[in-house]
N, C-alpha and C positions, 0 to 999 in steps of 0.2 A: 582565069577565075582562081586555079590554084595559086598563082603569084599572089593575088588579092588576100586570099586566105592566109598564106604565110605572111605577108607584111602585116596584115592586122594581128595575126596572132603574136609577133614579135612586139609589136606596138602595146599589145596588151599584157605582154610578158607573161602568157599563158602556155599550157601544155598541150592543148588541143582546140580546134576550133572546126565546126561543121559548116557547110554551105547554107543551110536554113538560119543560121544565126547572124548572117549576114544579108539575109532578104534573098538568096539566091536558091531556087527549088531545085537542088539537084543532089543526088546522093554522092557526095564528096565530102572528105574531110582530112584534115592534116594533124599530124602528132609530131610534137617535138619537146621531148622531155629533157629539160636542162636542170643543173644544180643552181639553186638560189642562196641568198643569205638566210632566207626564212628556212628553206628546205635543202640543206647541204647533202643530204644523204640520199637523194634521188638517183636512180640509175638512169643514166643519159642514153637517148634513143637516136640521135640524128634525127634528120627529117623523115618522115614516113607520109605519104601522099597515097589516100584510099580513094578510089573511085567504085562506086557500086559494090561496097564491102557487105559482106554476109557472114553471119556468126555460122560456121558448121558444126562447132564441138565446143562444149562448156565442161571443165571439171566438176564434179559433184561437190569439190571442196571450195567453201566459199570463205570469204574475209570481209569483216565489217572494218569500215575505215571512213575517213572524213573525205568529203566532197564539196566543192564550190562550183559555181558556174557562171559564166558571163550573163546567161539568160536569167539568172536570179542574182544580182550583183548585191554584194555586202552579206550575204548568208552563207553558212555551210553546214551539213549535216552528216549523220553516219550513215552509210549505203552498205547493204552486202553486194558483194559481186563476186563471179567465178574467179578462183585463183589462176585459172588457165583458161585460155581459149585458143581455137583454131579458127581463122577466118580465110575467107576467099575474096580477093578484090582484083581489080584491074589497075595497072600502074598507069603514069602519065604517058607512057610509051605504048599503050595497049595490050602489055602482056598480062597474062592472067595468073596470079600467084596464091598459093595457099599457105599460111604462114601461122605460126605458134607464138602467142604471147603469154608471159606469166607475170605476176606480182602487180607492181604499180602501173606497169604499161599495159597489162592486160586490162586493168580498171580504167585506165584512159581510153582505151580503144572501145570498151563497151560503153562507156559515156558519150562518146563521139557518135556511134552507130544509135545510141538510144535517139540523140537528136535528129538523125536521119530517118527515125520511126515515130516522130512526134512525140517523143517523151523527154522530161527533164529529171535530174536525180531526186527530186521530191515525190515523182511518181513511183520511185524504187525503195524509198523509206518505208520501213515496216511500223515505224514509231517516231512520230514528230517531234518527241519531248528533246530529242538531241538537236534540233534545228536552234541554230545560235547566230549571233551576228560575227563577222570576220575579227572585228575587234576583241570580242570575248574568246574567239578561239585563239588567237594570237596571246592574249593575256594569260589564257588557263589550259590551253589543249596543244600546246607546241609538241613537237616531235619528242617522244618520250626515250627514244634509245638511239644508238648508232645505227641501228638495223633500219631506221627510217620510219618504224612504225610509229603511229600517233597514238597519244592517250585517249581512250574512250570517255564517255560520261562515267562518273563515279558508280552508278547503277549498274553498269555493264562490265566493269572490272572483275576480274578473278580476284580472291583474296591473296595479298602478297605482291601484286602486280602495280605498276604505275599506270 
């Protein structure tokens, strides 16, 4: 099953995929963040295979950023996520691991665990006004800086920022 998730994720050129997204009712997800032409500043993770992941700690600090999803194709929206999380999960070899993630990778892990809990990013959006098409995002909200952060809708920007 994990091989199927990996194959499908790479076919879709995504960063994460949860078993329920391919019709399998198991608490399993994979993450593989890679740099792309559209997102050249992403931190690469290598392949992370999560079985029965549980978030055991979240930072109080949150970050607003754009998310899209294969379960809601063609759309993106701004979602708040904890900047750092600690999760406990089982590896494909049966080992129990506790691991901390931060930044973009923490966002992806939270997104995939949400799928295992029956949620999509739309459920986490505090305001639906940022929901936009993928093409509009590409035309108007590409990464704003070398840091890899993405431009927020004008209404959420601080004066003097992009």
